[in-house]
C-alpha positions as a printed Julia matrix, in Angstrom:
360×3 Matrix{Float64}:
  88.95  73.3   138.96
  91.19  71.33  141.28
  91.33  67.57  140.84
  90.13  67.18  144.27
  86.56  69.3   143.57
  85.01  66.52  141.62
  84.9   65.05  145.26
  83.13  67.53  146.87
  80.62  67.37  143.93
  79.88  64.09  144.49
  79.5   64.91  147.88
  77.21  67.69  147.54
  75.05  65.23  144.44
  74.68  62.54  147.25
  73.69  65.3   150.3
  76.79  64.15  152.43
  77.78  66.08  155.38
  81.4   65.19  155.54
  84.2   63.82  153.2
  86.95  61.89  154.65
  90.16  61.52  152.29
  93.22  59.44  154.41
  96.13  58.02  153.11
  96.35  54.25  152.55
  92.29  54.09  152.39
  89.54  54.77  149.89
  87.49  58.05  150.08
  84.42  57.91  152.15
  81.97  60.04  152.66
  79.64  60.74  155.99
  75.57  60.16  154.84
  72.8   60.55  157.38
  75.23  60.12  159.84
  76.89  56.76  158.76
  80.3   56.44  156.67
  79.7   55.0   153.52
  83.05  54.23  151.4
  83.55  55.4   147.49
  84.47  53.18  145.36
  87.88  54.29  144.44
  91.64  53.22  144.16
  93.36  53.48  148.08
  94.91  57.06  148.18
  98.57  57.02  148.5
 100.42  59.37  150.7
 101.78  61.19  147.66
  98.68  61.22  145.89
  96.43  62.54  148.78
  99.36  65.53  149.58
  99.23  66.56  145.86
  95.69  66.59  146.3
  94.97  68.4   148.97
  98.32  71.06  148.32
  96.54  71.77  145.34
  94.01  74.02  147.11
  95.74  74.94  150.41
  96.43  78.56  150.84
 100.77  78.34  151.34
 100.56  79.76  154.99
  98.44  76.85  156.12
 100.66  74.6   154.47
 103.83  75.75  156.41
 101.51  75.46  159.68
 100.42  71.9   159.17
 103.75  71.0   158.11
 105.56  72.5   161.1
 102.44  71.42  163.36
 100.99  68.29  162.01
  97.48  69.66  162.51
  95.68  72.92  160.41
  92.03  73.92  159.55
  90.72  76.43  157.43
  87.84  77.26  154.69
  87.4   76.29  151.1
  84.95  77.58  149.0
  83.72  76.44  145.23
  81.06  79.2   144.3
  77.84  78.36  143.24
  78.46  74.85  145.38
  79.11  75.31  148.85
  81.75  76.47  151.68
  84.1   73.51  153.38
  85.54  73.47  156.78
  88.83  71.29  156.35
  91.12  69.84  158.34
  94.29  68.12  157.86
  96.15  65.86  160.19
  99.1   63.6   160.01
  98.16  59.72  160.81
  99.99  56.63  161.14
 100.0   55.89  157.34
 100.48  59.53  156.45
  98.03  62.28  155.6
  94.84  62.37  156.56
  92.13  65.36  156.23
  88.26  65.8   156.58
  86.07  68.18  155.04
  82.78  69.34  156.75
  80.27  70.99  153.86
  78.68  74.05  154.83
  75.87  74.78  152.78
  75.61  78.35  150.63
  72.44  78.53  151.46
  71.47  79.48  155.55
  68.1   78.0   156.46
  65.61  79.93  158.85
  64.4   78.28  161.69
  61.45  77.45  160.8
  62.94  75.8   157.2
  64.85  73.57  160.11
  61.89  72.93  162.35
  63.17  74.26  165.62
  60.96  75.68  168.73
  59.67  79.3   167.74
  61.71  80.2   170.82
  64.87  79.7   169.01
  63.9   82.87  166.66
  63.25  84.89  169.36
  66.43  85.09  170.72
  67.54  87.04  167.66
  66.07  90.01  169.06
  67.12  89.95  172.19
  68.67  93.45  173.12
  71.79  92.24  175.14
  73.16  88.95  177.22
  74.99  85.93  176.63
  73.44  83.05  174.55
  75.19  79.6   174.64
  74.88  76.5   171.94
  76.04  73.71  173.02
  76.57  69.48  172.14
  78.84  67.89  170.91
  81.17  68.11  167.56
  78.66  67.62  164.48
  75.98  68.17  166.6
  74.68  71.02  164.44
  74.99  74.12  166.72
  76.41  76.08  163.55
  73.7   75.86  161.73
  71.41  76.38  164.64
  73.48  79.43  165.29
  73.58  80.45  161.51
  69.32  80.43  161.27
  69.67  82.61  164.38
  72.27  85.12  163.18
  70.34  84.96  159.45
  67.02  86.22  161.45
  69.25  89.48  163.06
  70.11  90.19  159.95
  67.01  90.4   158.51
  65.13  92.21  161.1
  67.33  94.48  162.76
  69.88  97.59  161.38
  72.95  96.57  163.6
  76.64  95.47  163.52
  77.1   91.66  163.64
  80.67  90.5   164.23
  81.82  86.36  163.65
  85.21  85.4   164.96
  85.4   81.6   163.59
  87.87  79.01  163.07
  87.6   79.0   160.07
  84.58  81.03  159.14
  81.61  78.52  158.52
  78.43  80.29  157.08
  78.84  83.36  155.31
  76.43  86.1   155.74
  75.41  88.81  153.71
  74.88  92.01  154.86
  70.86  92.7   154.9
  69.51  94.56  157.54
  72.99  94.57  159.29
  76.45  95.45  158.3
  78.28  91.82  159.26
  81.67  91.53  159.3
  83.41  87.19  159.22
  86.78  87.42  160.92
  88.76  84.04  160.84
  91.2   83.26  163.59
  94.78  82.72  161.83
  93.93  84.6   158.96
  92.14  87.78  160.38
  93.36  87.97  164.1
  95.33  85.58  166.33
  93.0   84.39  168.41
  89.25  84.09  169.89
  90.54  86.18  172.61
  92.38  88.69  170.72
  89.4   89.52  168.07
  86.8   89.81  171.07
  89.21  92.13  172.79
  89.54  93.74  169.56
  85.78  93.61  169.0
  84.54  95.72  171.62
  85.92  98.58  170.09
  84.38  97.57  167.18
  80.76  99.45  167.96
  79.54  95.7   167.86
  75.79  95.27  168.76
  76.01  91.01  168.24
  79.28  89.22  168.56
  79.11  85.49  167.22
  82.08  83.72  169.18
  82.35  80.2   167.1
  84.43  78.55  170.27
  84.78  79.67  173.77
  88.04  77.4   174.14
  89.82  79.05  177.33
  89.28  81.39  180.08
  90.18  84.3   178.49
  88.0   84.03  175.52
  85.08  82.66  177.97
  85.52  85.85  180.45
  86.06  88.43  177.47
  82.19  86.91  176.57
  80.63  87.39  179.71
  82.11  91.12  179.96
  80.55  92.04  176.56
  77.24  90.55  177.38
  77.06  92.19  180.63
  78.16  95.43  178.72
  75.4   95.81  176.35
  76.11  93.43  173.69
  74.66  90.3   172.56
  77.0   87.62  172.33
  76.77  84.11  170.83
  79.37  81.59  171.69
  79.25  77.32  171.67
  80.46  75.11  174.06
  80.66  71.11  173.91
  78.39  70.21  176.62
  75.51  68.29  176.71
  72.89  69.92  178.93
  72.45  73.59  180.1
  73.11  72.81  183.72
  76.57  71.39  182.77
  77.06  74.29  180.55
  76.97  76.43  183.16
  78.87  74.94  185.21
  81.89  74.27  182.71
  81.63  78.18  182.57
  82.09  78.7   186.14
  84.43  76.09  186.65
  86.87  77.4   183.84
  87.35  80.19  186.33
  90.13  79.88  189.36
  88.24  79.19  192.68
  88.6   82.66  194.21
  86.79  83.97  191.03
  84.16  81.89  190.62
  81.31  83.87  193.53
  82.21  86.77  190.96
  81.7   84.96  188.35
  78.0   83.45  189.14
  76.99  86.3   189.99
  78.09  88.28  186.67
  77.03  84.58  184.57
  73.45  85.07  186.41
  73.12  88.75  185.5
  74.37  88.25  181.84
  73.04  84.66  180.51
  69.62  84.65  178.46
  69.55  81.29  177.39
  71.14  78.22  176.67
  70.26  75.71  173.7
  71.78  72.07  174.18
  71.45  70.03  171.14
  71.85  66.31  169.79
  71.66  65.15  166.12
  69.6   62.05  165.33
  69.39  60.16  161.69
  65.62  59.71  160.66
  63.99  56.7   160.12
  61.32  57.73  158.49
  63.04  59.61  155.51
  66.69  60.48  154.58
  68.43  63.46  156.51
  68.85  64.07  160.51
  66.77  66.25  162.86
  67.74  67.86  166.0
  66.4   67.38  169.76
  67.57  69.91  171.92
  67.39  71.73  175.56
  65.82  74.85  175.72
  66.94  76.54  179.16
  65.46  80.46  179.46
  67.02  82.74  181.83
  63.87  83.74  184.06
  64.54  85.44  187.57
  64.2   82.22  189.35
  66.96  80.71  187.0
  69.4   83.42  187.5
  69.22  83.15  191.15
  69.51  79.38  190.81
  73.15  80.43  189.21
  73.74  83.1   191.59
  73.37  80.42  194.6
  75.32  77.61  193.1
  72.24  75.21  193.19
  72.71  74.39  189.46
  71.51  70.93  189.87
  68.22  72.37  189.86
  68.31  73.8   186.97
  66.66  70.48  184.81
  63.51  70.81  187.35
  62.99  74.58  186.31
  63.2   73.84  182.99
  60.42  70.79  183.38
  58.06  73.83  185.2
  59.3   76.16  182.82
  57.1   75.44  179.61
  55.06  78.58  179.6
  59.09  80.21  178.72
  59.61  77.94  176.14
  61.83  75.99  178.07
  62.03  72.04  177.55
  64.03  69.27  178.51
  66.14  66.99  176.08
  64.73  63.63  176.88
  61.12  65.48  176.59
  62.84  66.57  173.08
  63.33  63.3   172.31
  60.29  61.8   173.38
  58.29  64.09  170.59
  61.06  62.98  167.74
  60.63  59.09  169.03
  56.48  59.94  169.4
  56.51  61.15  165.56
  58.13  58.15  164.42
  61.34  60.19  163.3
  63.41  58.12  165.08
  64.38  54.78  166.45
  63.95  53.9   170.26
  67.66  52.43  170.16
  68.88  56.21  169.73
  66.31  57.6   171.56
  67.81  55.44  174.4
  71.41  56.03  173.31
  71.01  59.31  173.47
  68.88  60.59  176.21
  70.11  61.85  180.05
  67.06  59.59  181.33
  67.66  56.26  179.77
  64.73  54.29  181.96
  61.76  56.66  179.69
  63.12  54.68  176.42
  64.04  51.12  178.12
  60.33  50.18  177.46
  60.63  50.66  173.74
  63.71  48.84  173.12
  63.0   45.3   171.24
  65.94  43.95  172.78
  67.66  44.68  176.49
  70.28  46.95  176.13
  74.11  46.52  176.71
  75.34  47.37  180.39
  77.62  50.2   179.15
  74.53  52.54  177.9
  73.27  52.62  181.36
  76.78  54.71  181.93
């Protein structure tokens, strides 16, 4: 057992999402959204380097010492998997570990809208799950892939950096590929995947033009493709995908994307006030023929009103989802106001006037 494993056990027992280890500071946990210090000595640079290198693959140490950054996965059997990121900072080495639970929660257990689990049954197309870092995108995608794994008889390929949730083959054959370990890049893995008889492809992150282009191509040629982006709304997600391409290609990409897109889920996490834990608010766009026309005709600014009128298809605006959480008594008015798109909806619930900068 590595010395650092004691921190992981503490993290797991406390229900923390992240462990922060930074030279010159005591260790800290992120508990229900807040950073909490661990009662422990300040970590020296040499002490922390020793703790970290004990669990780090040789090739990852080499990458870290050459570049100052590295990502990889670490697993403690019977406890959990961890996504590790090492970085250099002013006082030496630093690291953040995100716990990836060994048990994959279903859509029902997570309390997700029913339309989310239906995405697992789509025969083909592109589904994008978006939101800021730490908004629960991976958890939502894991629930969808788990559903597909249980009800379908297909081949699922995941491409991640690093591998997070591990799916054991059930009805489907599931192959996990890690960028930097099993393949050089997302784009090379995606290009290879198209020759590996896949039915479902999960792309951990759509980072660049080539990867996005290949994902759209895969979706338009009969595959079901799931991917993530760091965007805050459905309309901004569509714009972001198109704007990656040169201006001369954008009209063509609009048409191809309009044909291939099936859904966009934009989510944000909130700290619960009724009990310990967090909950997600989701904006959901389902690609109806009317939505496809808006994308094709470059009228994405009309997508929010289309979501507003598309509730019968399972669509919902982020602000409506936030309002539901607020009315249930799950989240505070301040956090609802801070993360809402239309802040005027939540201003009446605030006990004190908001600071000017929150209006931005």
